[in-house]
C-alpha positions as CSV (number, residue, x, y, z in Angstrom):
1,X,-26.2,-18.2,-8.2
2,X,-24.9,-14.8,-7.2
3,X,-23.2,-14.1,-3.9
4,X,-25.2,-12.4,-1.2
5,X,-24.0,-8.8,-0.6
6,X,-23.2,-7.9,2.9
7,X,-24.3,-4.5,4.0
8,X,-21.1,-2.5,4.8
9,X,-22.3,-1.1,8.2
10,X,-23.3,-4.6,9.2
11,X,-19.9,-6.0,8.2
12,X,-18.1,-3.2,10.0
13,X,-20.2,-3.9,13.2
14,X,-19.3,-7.6,13.0
15,X,-15.6,-6.9,12.6
16,X,-15.7,-4.5,15.6
17,X,-17.4,-7.2,17.7
18,X,-14.8,-9.8,16.7
19,X,-12.0,-7.4,17.6
20,X,-13.5,-6.7,21.0
21,X,-13.8,-10.5,21.6
22,X,-10.3,-11.4,20.5
23,X,-8.2,-8.4,21.5
24,X,-7.2,-9.7,24.9
25,X,-3.6,-9.5,26.3
26,X,-0.8,-11.5,24.6
27,X,2.8,-11.5,23.6
28,X,4.2,-9.6,20.6
29,X,6.4,-12.6,19.7
30,X,9.6,-10.8,18.9
31,X,10.9,-14.1,20.3
32,X,9.7,-17.5,21.3
33,X,9.9,-18.3,24.1
34,X,9.3,-14.7,25.1
35,X,11.6,-12.7,27.5
36,X,9.2,-13.6,30.4
37,X,10.6,-17.1,30.2
38,X,14.2,-16.1,30.5
39,X,16.0,-17.4,33.6
40,X,18.8,-16.1,35.8
41,X,20.2,-19.6,35.7
42,X,21.4,-18.8,32.2
43,X,24.6,-16.7,32.7
44,X,27.7,-15.3,31.1
45,X,29.3,-18.8,30.6
46,X,26.2,-20.0,28.8
47,X,26.3,-17.0,26.6
48,X,30.0,-17.4,25.8
49,X,29.3,-21.0,24.8
50,X,26.5,-19.8,22.5
51,X,28.8,-17.2,20.9
52,X,31.4,-19.8,20.3
53,X,28.9,-22.4,18.8
54,X,27.5,-19.7,16.5
55,X,30.8,-19.4,14.7
56,X,30.3,-22.8,13.1
57,X,27.2,-21.6,11.3
58,X,29.0,-18.9,9.4
59,X,25.8,-16.8,9.6
60,X,26.2,-13.0,9.2
61,X,25.7,-10.9,12.3
62,X,23.1,-8.4,13.4
63,X,24.2,-5.9,16.0
64,X,21.7,-4.1,18.3
65,X,23.0,-1.2,20.4
66,X,20.8,0.2,23.2
67,X,21.3,3.9,24.1
68,X,19.2,4.5,27.2
69,X,19.4,8.2,27.5
70,X,16.5,10.8,26.9
71,X,16.5,14.5,27.6
72,X,12.8,14.4,28.4
73,X,10.4,11.7,29.6
74,X,7.5,11.1,27.3
75,X,4.6,10.1,29.6
76,X,3.4,7.2,27.5
77,X,6.9,5.5,27.3
78,X,7.5,2.0,28.5
79,X,11.1,1.7,27.2
80,X,14.2,1.2,29.3
81,X,15.5,4.8,29.5
82,X,17.4,7.3,31.7
83,X,16.2,11.0,31.8
84,X,19.1,13.5,31.8
85,X,20.2,16.6,29.9
86,X,23.8,16.0,30.7
87,X,25.4,14.4,27.5
88,X,28.7,13.9,29.4
89,X,27.0,11.0,31.3
90,X,27.0,9.0,28.1
91,X,30.8,9.0,28.0
92,X,31.1,6.4,30.7
93,X,28.3,4.4,29.1
94,X,30.1,4.4,25.7
95,X,33.3,3.2,27.4
96,X,31.5,0.3,29.0
97,X,29.8,-0.5,25.7
98,X,33.3,-0.7,24.2
99,X,34.4,-3.0,27.0
100,X,31.3,-5.3,26.3
101,X,32.3,-5.3,22.6
102,X,35.8,-6.4,23.4
103,X,34.6,-9.2,25.7
104,X,32.1,-10.3,23.1
105,X,34.4,-10.2,20.1
106,X,36.9,-12.5,21.8
107,X,34.4,-15.3,21.3
108,X,33.2,-14.4,17.8
109,X,34.7,-14.9,14.4
110,X,34.8,-11.3,13.5
111,X,35.2,-12.1,9.8
112,X,31.5,-12.7,9.8
113,X,29.7,-9.9,7.9
114,X,27.7,-7.4,10.0
115,X,24.7,-7.3,7.7
116,X,22.4,-5.5,10.1
117,X,22.9,-2.7,12.7
118,X,20.3,-1.1,14.8
119,X,20.6,1.7,17.4
120,X,17.6,1.9,19.7
121,X,16.7,3.5,23.0
122,X,16.0,5.7,24.8
123,X,17.0,8.2,22.2
124,X,20.1,7.3,20.2
125,X,20.3,10.9,18.9
126,X,20.9,12.0,22.5
127,X,24.6,11.4,21.6
128,X,26.6,14.2,20.1
129,X,27.7,13.8,16.5
130,X,31.2,13.2,17.8
131,X,30.0,10.4,20.1
132,X,28.1,8.8,17.3
133,X,31.3,8.8,15.2
134,X,33.2,7.4,18.1
135,X,30.7,4.6,18.6
136,X,30.7,3.6,14.9
137,X,34.5,3.6,15.0
138,X,34.5,1.2,18.0
139,X,31.9,-1.1,16.4
140,X,34.0,-1.2,13.3
141,X,37.2,-1.9,15.2
142,X,35.6,-4.7,17.2
143,X,33.4,-6.4,14.6
144,X,34.1,-4.9,11.1
145,X,31.1,-3.1,9.7
146,X,29.9,-3.7,6.2
147,X,29.7,-1.3,3.2
148,X,27.6,-3.7,1.1
149,X,24.6,-2.1,-0.7
150,X,22.2,-4.6,0.9
151,X,23.3,-3.9,4.5
152,X,20.5,-2.8,6.8
153,X,21.8,-0.1,9.2
154,X,19.0,1.7,11.0
155,X,18.7,4.2,13.8
156,X,15.7,5.5,15.8
157,X,15.5,9.3,15.8
158,X,13.6,11.8,18.0
159,X,12.9,14.7,15.6
160,X,13.3,17.1,18.5
161,X,16.9,15.9,18.9
162,X,18.0,16.0,15.2
163,X,18.2,18.3,12.2
164,X,19.4,18.0,8.6
165,X,23.0,18.0,9.7
166,X,22.3,15.0,11.9
167,X,20.9,13.1,8.9
168,X,23.8,13.9,6.7
169,X,26.2,12.8,9.5
170,X,24.3,9.5,10.0
171,X,24.4,8.8,6.3
172,X,28.2,9.5,6.3
173,X,28.5,7.0,9.2
174,X,26.9,4.3,7.1
175,X,23.2,4.4,8.2
176,X,20.8,3.8,5.4
177,X,17.5,3.5,7.2
178,X,15.9,5.8,9.8
179,X,12.8,5.7,12.0
180,X,11.3,8.9,13.3
181,X,9.2,9.0,16.4
182,X,6.1,11.1,15.7
183,X,3.4,9.5,17.9
184,X,0.8,12.2,17.1
185,X,0.7,15.7,15.4
186,X,-2.1,17.1,17.4
187,X,-0.8,19.9,19.8
188,X,-3.3,18.9,22.6
189,X,-2.2,15.3,22.5
190,X,1.4,16.3,22.4
191,X,1.1,18.4,25.5
192,X,-0.7,15.6,27.3
193,X,2.1,13.2,26.7
194,X,4.9,15.7,27.3
195,X,6.2,15.5,23.7
196,X,5.6,18.8,22.0
197,X,6.9,18.3,18.5
198,X,5.8,20.8,15.8
199,X,5.0,19.2,12.5
200,X,7.6,21.2,10.7
201,X,10.4,19.4,12.6
202,X,9.2,16.1,11.3
203,X,8.5,17.4,7.8
204,X,12.0,18.9,7.5
205,X,13.6,15.6,8.4
206,X,11.4,13.6,6.1
207,X,12.2,15.9,3.2
208,X,15.9,15.7,3.9
209,X,15.8,11.9,4.3
210,X,14.1,11.6,0.9
211,X,16.6,14.0,-0.7
212,X,19.6,12.1,0.7
213,X,18.2,8.8,-0.6
214,X,17.9,6.8,2.6
215,X,16.7,3.3,1.6
216,X,13.7,3.4,3.9
217,X,12.0,5.9,6.2
218,X,9.7,4.7,9.0
219,X,7.4,6.9,11.0
220,X,6.0,5.7,14.4
221,X,2.5,6.7,15.5
222,X,0.6,5.6,18.7
223,X,-3.1,5.0,18.8
224,X,-5.0,5.5,22.0
225,X,-3.2,8.5,23.6
226,X,-5.0,11.0,25.8
227,X,-7.3,13.5,23.9
228,X,-7.1,11.6,20.7
229,X,-10.4,11.3,18.8
230,X,-11.4,9.7,15.6
231,X,-11.3,13.1,13.9
232,X,-7.9,14.3,15.3
233,X,-6.1,11.0,14.6
234,X,-7.5,10.9,11.1
235,X,-6.0,14.4,10.6
236,X,-2.6,13.2,11.9
237,X,-2.7,10.2,9.6
238,X,-3.6,12.3,6.5
239,X,-0.6,14.6,7.3
240,X,1.7,11.6,7.7
241,X,0.5,9.9,4.5
242,X,1.3,13.2,2.7
243,X,4.9,12.9,3.9
244,X,5.1,9.6,2.0
245,X,7.1,7.4,4.3
246,X,8.0,4.0,3.0
247,X,6.9,2.4,6.3
248,X,4.5,3.2,9.1
249,X,4.2,1.7,12.6
250,X,0.9,2.3,14.3
251,X,1.4,1.1,17.9
252,X,-1.3,0.5,20.4
253,X,-0.9,2.5,23.6
254,X,-1.1,0.2,26.6
255,X,-1.9,2.2,29.8
256,X,-0.2,0.3,32.6
257,X,0.7,3.0,35.2
258,X,1.2,0.4,37.9
259,X,4.2,-0.9,35.8
260,X,5.5,2.2,34.1
261,X,5.9,5.2,36.4
262,X,5.8,8.0,33.7
263,X,2.3,6.8,32.7
264,X,1.0,8.0,36.1
265,X,1.3,11.5,34.7
266,X,-1.4,10.7,32.1
267,X,-5.0,11.5,32.9
268,X,-6.8,8.2,32.4
269,X,-10.0,10.1,32.0
270,X,-8.6,11.7,28.8
271,X,-7.9,8.4,27.1
272,X,-10.3,7.6,24.2
273,X,-13.1,5.2,25.1
274,X,-12.7,1.6,23.7
275,X,-15.4,2.3,21.1
276,X,-13.6,5.5,19.9
277,X,-10.2,3.7,19.9
278,X,-11.7,0.9,17.8
279,X,-13.2,3.3,15.3
280,X,-9.7,5.0,15.0
281,X,-8.2,1.6,14.3
282,X,-10.7,0.7,11.6
283,X,-10.3,4.2,10.0
284,X,-6.6,3.8,10.0
285,X,-6.7,0.5,8.2
286,X,-9.0,1.9,5.6
287,X,-7.0,5.1,5.0
288,X,-3.7,3.3,4.7
289,X,-5.2,0.7,2.3
290,X,-6.6,3.5,0.2
291,X,-3.1,5.2,0.2
292,X,-1.6,2.0,-1.2
293,X,0.1,0.7,2.0
294,X,0.4,-3.1,2.6
295,X,-0.6,-4.3,6.0
296,X,2.5,-6.4,6.9
297,X,0.9,-7.6,10.1
298,X,0.3,-6.4,13.6
299,X,0.9,-2.7,13.6
300,X,3.2,-2.4,10.6
301,X,2.4,-1.1,7.1
302,X,4.7,-0.6,4.1
303,X,4.6,0.6,0.5
304,X,4.4,-2.3,-1.9
305,X,8.0,-1.6,-3.2
306,X,9.5,-1.4,0.3
307,X,11.9,-4.2,1.2
308,X,9.5,-5.4,4.0
309,X,6.6,-5.9,1.6
310,X,8.9,-7.5,-1.0
311,X,10.3,-9.9,1.6
312,X,6.9,-10.9,2.7
313,X,5.7,-11.7,-0.8
314,X,8.9,-13.8,-1.3
315,X,8.6,-15.6,2.1
316,X,11.8,-14.0,3.5
317,X,10.3,-11.8,6.2
318,X,11.3,-12.4,9.8
319,X,10.8,-10.9,13.3
320,X,13.3,-10.2,15.9
321,X,13.5,-7.9,19.0
322,X,13.4,-4.8,16.7
323,X,10.2,-6.0,14.9
324,X,9.9,-7.1,11.3
325,X,13.1,-7.5,9.4
326,X,14.4,-8.7,6.1
327,X,17.6,-10.2,7.7
328,X,16.3,-13.1,9.7
329,X,19.3,-15.2,8.7
330,X,21.6,-13.3,11.0
331,X,22.8,-14.1,14.5
332,X,21.8,-11.2,16.8
333,X,24.2,-9.7,19.3
334,X,22.7,-7.2,21.7
335,X,25.0,-4.6,23.3
336,X,24.1,-2.2,26.1
337,X,21.8,-2.2,29.1
338,X,18.7,-4.5,28.7
339,X,19.8,-5.6,25.2
340,X,18.9,-9.1,24.1
341,X,21.0,-11.4,22.0
342,X,19.7,-14.4,19.9
343,X,22.3,-16.8,18.5
344,X,22.6,-20.6,18.2
345,X,19.5,-21.8,20.1
346,X,19.9,-19.3,22.9
347,X,18.6,-16.0,24.1
348,X,20.7,-13.9,26.5
349,X,19.7,-10.6,28.1
350,X,21.8,-7.9,29.8
351,X,20.7,-6.3,33.1
352,X,17.8,-3.8,32.8
353,X,19.4,-1.7,35.6
354,X,22.3,0.5,34.5
355,X,24.1,0.0,37.8
356,X,24.1,-3.8,37.4
357,X,25.3,-3.5,33.8
358,X,28.2,-1.3,34.8
359,X,29.2,-3.4,37.8
360,X,29.5,-6.6,35.6
361,X,31.7,-4.9,33.1
362,X,33.8,-3.1,35.7
363,X,34.4,-6.6,37.1
364,X,35.7,-7.7,33.7
365,X,32.8,-10.1,32.8
366,X,30.1,-10.1,30.2
367,X,26.9,-8.6,31.7
368,X,24.5,-11.5,30.9
369,X,21.7,-11.4,33.5
370,X,19.4,-14.1,32.3
371,X,18.5,-16.1,29.2
372,X,17.3,-19.4,27.9
373,X,18.3,-22.3,25.6
374,X,15.4,-23.5,23.4
375,X,14.2,-27.1,23.5
376,X,13.3,-29.0,20.3
377,X,9.7,-28.2,21.0
378,X,10.5,-24.5,21.4
379,X,12.3,-24.5,18.1
380,X,9.3,-26.1,16.3
381,X,6.9,-23.6,17.8
382,X,9.1,-20.7,17.3
383,X,9.3,-21.5,13.6
384,X,5.6,-21.9,13.3
385,X,4.8,-18.6,15.1
386,X,7.5,-16.8,13.0
387,X,6.0,-18.0,9.7
388,X,2.4,-17.3,10.8
389,X,3.3,-13.8,11.8
390,X,5.5,-13.0,8.8
391,X,3.9,-14.9,5.9
392,X,0.4,-14.5,7.3
393,X,0.1,-18.2,6.3
394,X,1.3,-21.5,7.4
395,X,2.2,-24.6,5.4
396,X,2.1,-27.6,7.7
397,X,3.6,-29.9,5.1
398,X,6.6,-27.6,4.8
399,X,6.9,-27.4,8.6
400,X,6.9,-31.2,8.7
401,X,9.5,-31.5,6.0
402,X,11.8,-29.1,7.8
403,X,11.6,-30.8,11.2
404,X,11.1,-34.4,10.0
405,X,7.7,-35.0,11.7
406,X,4.0,-34.9,11.1
407,X,3.3,-31.3,11.9
408,X,-0.5,-31.6,11.8
409,X,-0.3,-34.4,14.4
410,X,2.3,-32.7,16.6
411,X,0.4,-29.5,16.6
412,X,-3.1,-31.0,16.8
413,X,-4.0,-29.3,20.1
414,X,-2.9,-25.9,18.7
415,X,-4.9,-26.4,15.5
416,X,-8.0,-27.3,17.5
417,X,-7.5,-24.1,19.6
418,X,-7.7,-22.2,16.3
419,X,-11.2,-23.5,15.5
420,X,-13.1,-20.6,17.0
421,X,-11.0,-18.1,15.0
422,X,-11.5,-20.1,11.9
423,X,-15.3,-20.1,12.4
424,X,-15.2,-16.3,12.9
425,X,-13.2,-15.7,9.8
426,X,-9.8,-14.7,11.2
427,X,-8.0,-17.6,9.6
428,X,-8.9,-20.2,6.9
429,X,-7.7,-23.7,6.5
430,X,-7.5,-25.8,3.4
431,X,-6.0,-29.2,4.1
432,X,-2.6,-28.5,5.7
433,X,-2.4,-24.8,4.7
434,X,-3.6,-22.0,6.9
435,X,-4.0,-18.4,5.7
436,X,-4.7,-15.3,7.8
437,X,-7.6,-13.1,6.6
438,X,-7.3,-9.3,6.4
439,X,-9.2,-9.0,9.7
440,X,-6.9,-11.7,11.2
441,X,-3.9,-9.5,10.4
442,X,-4.9,-7.2,13.2
443,X,-5.3,-10.1,15.6
444,X,-2.4,-12.3,14.5
445,X,-1.0,-12.2,18.0
446,X,-4.1,-14.1,19.2
447,X,-3.6,-16.6,16.4
448,X,0.0,-17.2,17.3
449,X,-0.9,-17.8,20.9
450,X,-2.6,-21.0,19.9
451,X,0.9,-22.5,19.3
452,X,2.4,-21.1,22.5
453,X,2.6,-23.7,25.3
454,X,4.2,-21.3,27.8
455,X,2.1,-18.1,27.9
456,X,-0.5,-19.5,30.4
457,X,2.1,-18.9,33.2
458,X,2.3,-15.1,32.4
459,X,-1.2,-13.9,33.0
460,X,-1.4,-10.2,33.5
461,X,2.2,-9.6,32.2
462,X,1.3,-8.8,28.6
463,X,-0.3,-5.7,26.9
464,X,-3.6,-6.0,25.1
465,X,-3.4,-7.0,21.4
466,X,-5.4,-3.8,20.4
């Protein structure tokens, strides 16, 4: 008996209806529990104990350094940043970063390999080339940076704040991965978000990155910005595909002006209607699939030979506070204002206000503002959410073997909560194995929420899934 063919427009309409139904607000699960559960009761002494305990593991290190400065404010931005054109202001910040490194390194076995390094912001390329060199020197002096071929040293770049000399300098400093913030190539959209960035700037950097042989190049785009239409975003996407980046991140713009002051400069009336935004999303998925990109999950796409796609096929993909990563075996040490660390079974976050960060270090103490130590149940659910979001599948028997329990029984309530998504074709279940469908990849945050016992207390604090 032959299968019944489904009319493509009918199938597309059903997918659109399901996305509207399931794309409510929810966490991104760069951690579990999420940062909203961190408590000020967890302080510097707790973090020091976690640093010390982590040495027994012998795990390699991942360092995240937050550079909060930007020369201009992009109106869509929800990051922790400080707008200034005075690069001398970063000198005091770099000195305090070094003080934090010294205090942190006193409790770490600095013989542990620094396998991963990530500079984020803000705009890391706000720093001068000399300041970048100085920061690398300080990191190497305090922790010992790696020269191994498989290291993952990445930096976020604003193409307006960099040129080919910047890329050559970064390569000389040891960076082998770069991420360029593009957002959109349409001039009208760029003006509306206060980020005028001629395409040639991006193309020049992409060409130089390819020529220099950076291991991986990522481009960031944002879907749902003012004046975007299905046609204009398709044009941006085609231009970006022609640049042949190894990775693409297509983030969903969440308009929350009550929480993020710069967004008050955006004309809400110019934002694409929900139907238009959904059409843009569906087009994006189709175009990237046709161009050969693998949908890693959420808003991330990669070429099949990129390390993210390879790691996913081999079951080695992980998520941390910087998103998907191939180095999930590392203990993460966050440095700088608002930075988050994850080591042992603890999360620790620095103050989000620069004044508070500086005051702690000026007083000679680590600037831990809040954190959390995970319970046994947290560890189980964190592992399940991690595997679901990274493997796009979940083997309950493997979970049970890892934790010494009957996973299907322990997670029975969560599995029942997934029943509607299973009926609607977002996930399939065969015995004790679950698999996320292609449509479910767009909504994997919703699927992960079934295993989250904490999120009910944070209504209204998360962005929409799509």
